[in-house]
N, C-alpha and C positions, 0 to 999 in steps of 0.2 A: 603239327600235322602227322598223321599216322604213316607208318612205313607202307610203301606200295605192296600190293599182293604179289606173292611169288608167281612167276610166269613159268608154266610147264609146257613141254612139247610132248604130245602123245604120237608115237609112230607105230601104226598097226595097219595091216592090209585088210582087216575085217571092219567094214563100215559100221556094223552094228556095235562092235566093241568100242570103236572110236567115239561113236555118239553117246553111248552109255557112260564111258569114262569122262567125257567132256562135261556132261550134265552133272554127274556126281561130284567131280572135283570143283566145278564152278560153284555148286551149292555149298561147298566147304571152304570157300574163300580164295580160290586160286584163279588166276588168269590162265586160260588154256588155249593152246593152238594145236592143230592136228596135222599129221602127214600120213599119206597112204602107203608110202614105200620109201626106200633109202634115197632114191633120186629126188623125190618130193621133199624129204627131210633136209637134204643138202641145200635145196633152193631156199627153204624157209630159214635155215640156219645162216645162210649168207647175208640175210638182211635183218635178223633179229637176234637178240641175246636172251638166253633162258637161264632160269635158276636150276632147272633139273629136266632131264629127258627120260621119259618112260618108253621103252622100246621092246617090241616083240622080237624074239629071236627068229622064229620061222616066218620069213617073208619071201615072196618070189624075187628072183634076181639076187641082189646083194642082201645077205641076211643080217640079222641084228649084231651078231658077233663081228662080222667083217666090217660093218659100219662103225661099230664101237672102236675097233682097232684103228680105223682110218681117222676118226674124229679125234682120237687121243694124240694124234700128231700135232694138232693145233689147239684143241679145246681142253679145258679142265672142268667143264660143266659136269656135275654129277650125272651118272647114267644108271638107271634101274632097269634091268632086263626082265622080261616076262618069258618064262620057259615052260615047256611041256612038263607035266608032272613025271618024275622018274628019270628025266634025261639029265643025269648027273654030269655027264661029260660036257653038255651044253653049258651048264652053270660054271664049271671049272674053266672052260674055254672062255666064257664071257668075262670072268674075273681076271684071267690072264691077259685078256685083250684090253682091260682097263675099266670094266664096269665096277660100280661101287657096291651093288647089291643085286639080288635076283629074287623073283617071286614066282612060284610054280602055279601054272594054270591047272584047273580053275581055282580062283581065289575069291575071298570075300572082299568087297570094296573097302570095308573098314580096315582090313589088314593092309591093303595098298596104301590107304591114307596114313596109317601108322608108320609104314616103311618110308614113305615120302617125307613125313615130318621128322623122322629120325635122321635121315640123310641131311635134310636142310639144317638141323640143329648142329650137325658136325662141321658145317662150313665155318671158317674162321671169322671172328668178329673184326670189324674195322679197327685199325690201330688208333688209340687215343693220341691226340696231339701232345707233344712234349714228352712222350714216353721214351725213356732211354732204351736203345736196342739191346737185346740179349742174344749173343751170337754163340752158337756151338760150332766148334771146329772139328771136322771129320776128314783129316787129310786135306785134299784140295777142295773139299766140299764145305760150304758154310750154311748153317741153318739159323735164320733169324726167328727166334721164338715169338717175338711180338707180332711180326708181320706174317708169320707162318710161310716164309719164303725160303726156298732152297736154291743155292747157286753153286756152280762148279766152274772154277777158273774165272769167276766174275760173271758168267753167263747164267741166266735163270734156267732152272730145271722145273718142268711142269709136274705138279703133284695133283692127283685126284683128291676128291673130298675125303675118301677113306684113308689115303696115304697121309693127308694133312692131319687127320684125327689121330692116326697112329703115331706120327711124330710128336704131336701134342702130349699124348699119353706117355710116351717114352721120355720126353723132355721133363716131365713132372716126376719121373722116377729114375733119374740118371744113375747108371751103374747098379741098378737094382732089378732083379728079374721080375718080369710081369708074366703071369701065367696066361696060357691061351684062353682059358675060361674067363679070366678077368678082362682080357681084350674083347672077347665076344660080348661080355656084359657092358663094358664101357662104350662099345660101338652101337649099343641099343639093339642087339640082335637076339633071336631066340637061342637058347642053349642047345648044345647037341654036337655030336661028332662031325656032322656035315658042316656046321658053321665053323668049327675049329679047323677043319681041313681048308675051308675058305680063307681063314686067317693065315694059314701057311702060304697059300697062293699070294695073298696080299703082301706078306713079308718078303717073299721071293721077288716080287715086282719092285718093292721099295729098295731092296738090296742092290738091284741093278742100277739104281739111281745114285746110291751113296757109296758103294764099295768098288774098289779097284778090281777085286776078284770076288764076285758075288758067291762063288762056290766055297771060298775060304774067307768068310766075313771077318773083318777086323773091328768094325764099329757096331753093327747090329748083330750081336752075338746070340747063339743058341746056348742056353744054360741047361745042360742035361737034367731032365726031371723037374725043372722049375719054370721054363718058358723062354722068353726072349729078353734081351737087355741091350740098351743103348749105352755105349762107352766112348764118349768123345775124347779127343786129345786133351 
């Protein structure tokens, strides 16, 4: 039996855009649900689980960035934000709030499809039965490389899809610097300074989860002129 189609939630106050995206993504093999605003999205999310959320930033009432920040308190579901072209601060704010990626409007539907597939590929594979765990020790933090799970003091720490992928990349290159351009490439994103800045934002978020003092990182280090490096105990 084939795997079930990924289930997407589209959150946008523009009825025309909701309809167009729903039809386009359904034609490309996805199950698609829609919500017209943040309140509607909360109701839908209370009863269904999704593989990815595509959300507009500019919505009346609670905007996409605020909703992303709130959802990140309980959900690890990947979030792709749709932002107005040129609104760099919206994009950075969205990443800081916990979004996995962003796409500027107007966009080609094919590019949205590529971004969605790239994010879904970054999600960890289910662990094979009988696989011995490989644990990295980062002070009081433990990272299970097989399960892609982070714990602190025995309590689970939620990781976004992008943070999970970053940990996977660093775990494969322990104590070796990884350049920002390589991180951009491995995350399946377009190259450029904007995406490298976005990587810096994601690194800052990840440090908050694994470092005692994120401003003076002990484990996820900056190697001047070379990039970032994970150095466990």
